[in-house]
N, C-alpha and C positions, 0 to 999 in steps of 0.2 A: 797621629798628628805630629808634625815636625816643626819645632820652633827653636831658635837659638840665636846667640849673638857671638861674634868672633873676638870681642875685646878681651883683654886680660881680666881675670877675676880679681876682686878685692883681696888684698893680702890677708893672711891668717891673723895678723895683729889687729885687723879691723873686723874680723869675723866675730859673731856672738850668737848666743841662743837666748832669746828673751822668754823667760818662763811665763810671763804674763800672756804670751801668745800661744802657749802650748795647750790650749783648751781642746777638749774632745767633744765633738757633736755626734749624735746618733741619728741616723736616717733610715727610713724604711721605704723600699721602692714601691710599696702598695699604699702609701699614705693617702693618695688622692683617688684611689680606685673606687671606694664607696660612693663618693660624690659623682664620679663619672657614670657609674652604673645607674644611679638614681635618675639621671637625665634620660636614660633609656627605659625607665620604669622596670628595672631588673633588680633583684635582690642579690647582694654579693654572697658567694659561697665561701665557706671556710677554706682558706688556702695558706700555704706557707708564704711568709713575708721575708724575702731575703733582705738583710739590712747591712749597713756598714757604718763605721765611725770615721771621722776625719780628724787628723792631728798633724802637728808639725813634724817634718822629717828632721832627724838629728844625725850627727856624724856616725853614731853607732848603727844607724840604718843603712849606711853606704853600701855595704856588700849585698844586702838584701834588695836594695833599690836597683843595683846593677844587675842582679839576677833577673829581676822583673823586666828591666829594659832589654836584656839579651833575648828574652822570649818574645817581646812585642816590638817596641819602638825601633831597636837597631835593625831588625829584619824587615819591618814594614816601611821604613822611611824611603821615599822614592829616590833620593840622591844616593843613598847607600846601595840600593838595588841597582841603580844605573851604572855604578862603577864596580859592582860585584865586590863590595867592601868585605863582606863575610862570605868567603868562597864555599865553605862547607857548613853543615849544621853545628859543628863544634868550633868553628873559627871564632876568634876574638880579635878585637882591635884595641890594643892598650891605649892608643892616643885618643880614640873615641871615648873610651871609658873614663879616662882622666879628665877629658874635656867636660863630659856629662856630669860628673860628680863634683866638679871644682867649686861650685857655689853652695853646696849643701850646708857647709859650715857657717854660712851667714845666718841661718835660722829662719829663712823665709819660704822654704819649700814645704809642700803639703802632700799627704798621702791618705788614701782611703783604704781601710782595713776591714775585711769581712769578719763574720762571727768566728771563723776558724783561725783568725790572726794572720791571714794571707793578704798580701797587697793586691788590690784590684784596680788601682789607678793612682797616678801621682803627677805632680807638677813640680819641676825644679825651677825656682825663681832666683833672680839675682838683682840686688839693688845697685843702681849706678848713680853716682854723683856727677853733676855737670862739670865740676872742677877736675874730675879724674879722667875725663874722656880722652882716649888715646886711639887715633885712627890708623896707626901704623899697621902694616901688613904682617899679621902673626903667622900666616901660612908658610912663610919662607923657612921657618925653623922647624916645621913638622917633618919628621923623617919618613912618614908613610906617604908615598906619592898619591895614592887614591884619596886618602883623607885630606891631603893637602888641597886637592881640587875643591873639596866641599868647604873647607875653611876659607878658601879664596872667595867663594860665592858669598858666604856669610859676612866676610869682611867688606865685600862690595855693598851689601845691603846696609851694613852698619854705617858706612861712610856716606853713601848716596841718599839715604832716607832723610838725613838732616833734620831729625825729629826735634831738636832743641829750637830750631827756627819756627817750628809749627806749634810750639807750646808757649804759654805765657812766659814773659821774661822772668817772672818771679819763681818759676819752676826750677828747682835745684836738684831734684831726685826723681828718678823713674824706676819703676819695678819692671824688670824684663821677665816674661814667661819664656824660659829658655828651652825647656823640654816638657811636653805634656803627652801622657800615654795612658791608655786604659786597657784592662784585660779584654780581649776580644769577646768573651762571653758576657761581659757587662756593658757593652756598647749600646747606645740608643736608649739608655735608662736615666739620663740626666746626671750621671756621675760627674762628667767634666764640668757641667754648670756649677755644681756644688763646690768642686775644687777651685774653680775660678773665683767664685764668690769669697771663699776663704782667703785666697791669694790677695784679692782686693782689700779685704779687711786688714791683712797684715801690711799691705802697702800703705794704707792710710795711717796705720799706727806708726809706721816708720817715717812718715812725713813725705811720702812720694805724692807727686801731683798727677801722675798718669801711669798707666800700664802700657807696655810695648809687647807686641807679639810678631815675630818674623815667621811667616808661613811658607813652607817649601813644597806643599802639596795642595791640590784642589780641595781636599777634605778639610785640612786645617784652616784654609782660607774661609771656607763656608762656615766652619765653627766659630771663627773670629767674628764674622758678621752677625751670627746669631747671638753672640754674647755682647753685642753693642759696640764693637770696635769699628773704627773707620780707617780705610786704606789711605796711606800717605805716600807710598812709593811702590812701584812694581817693575820687574824686568823679566823678559823672556829668557829662558835658559839658552835658546838658540842665538841670542844676541851677545852671549859671553863665550868667547872661544875656548876658554879653559874649563867651562862648567860641565858637570855631568848632564846628560840629556835624558831625563825620565820620559816615559811614554805618556801619551794623553790619558787622562785629562790634566796631568801634572806638568804643564808647560810653562808656568810662570811662578816666580817667587815674589812675595809681597811683604810689605811692612805695614802693620796696623798699630794704632794707638787708641787708648781710651782714657780720657781725662777723668779724674776722680773728684 
């Protein structure tokens, strides 16, 4: 899943980590299995129950989070693939990594951790205040020509979605889901739903009136709709001359919002 926003992140003096929000929840992937089997008049057999806990990401987690993203999100994201951003298995893009980690310090990002202490999924969120919105083109200062094209697309989505016009006038804060990724071996198990629910809890606690998710793949767009988001803007990559051109089904970038 690829989601992001191209605006500047809140400065470190505004960053914080709210210890009230650093709760840990324990989840088991087989929680609903006995009920499902009872409908089929079958008795559940003893089986291993892989579980995970969810907590807030901190700045101390930054390097571990980046290692996780290097394995999954950075290589799976269609725009990254379309421009061959990471040319070899060992390639890294410092600009992408800096961009990805820039809002962890705000204290609104969440991670799922398995029983071995390994990250199995994460969402990097960023809180945006209406008064701080800046639609200037940030891509021009990027020294990496491949990543610059990606930033330019994200900047287009940021400007053209005009989300503040689609939200109540009283809305002054929005929580952006900037990056969401899960371990490929854990996909399809409801992990992202749990992470999104925790993100929404943090957003409400921070006074946000809505969530925003920019989707750059067909898969992330489908996930946004399953999670109750509604589309407010879309553009075909083919209509942007500077944009990477991912293969089907990833032909359109969209912006979704969900009022809280």
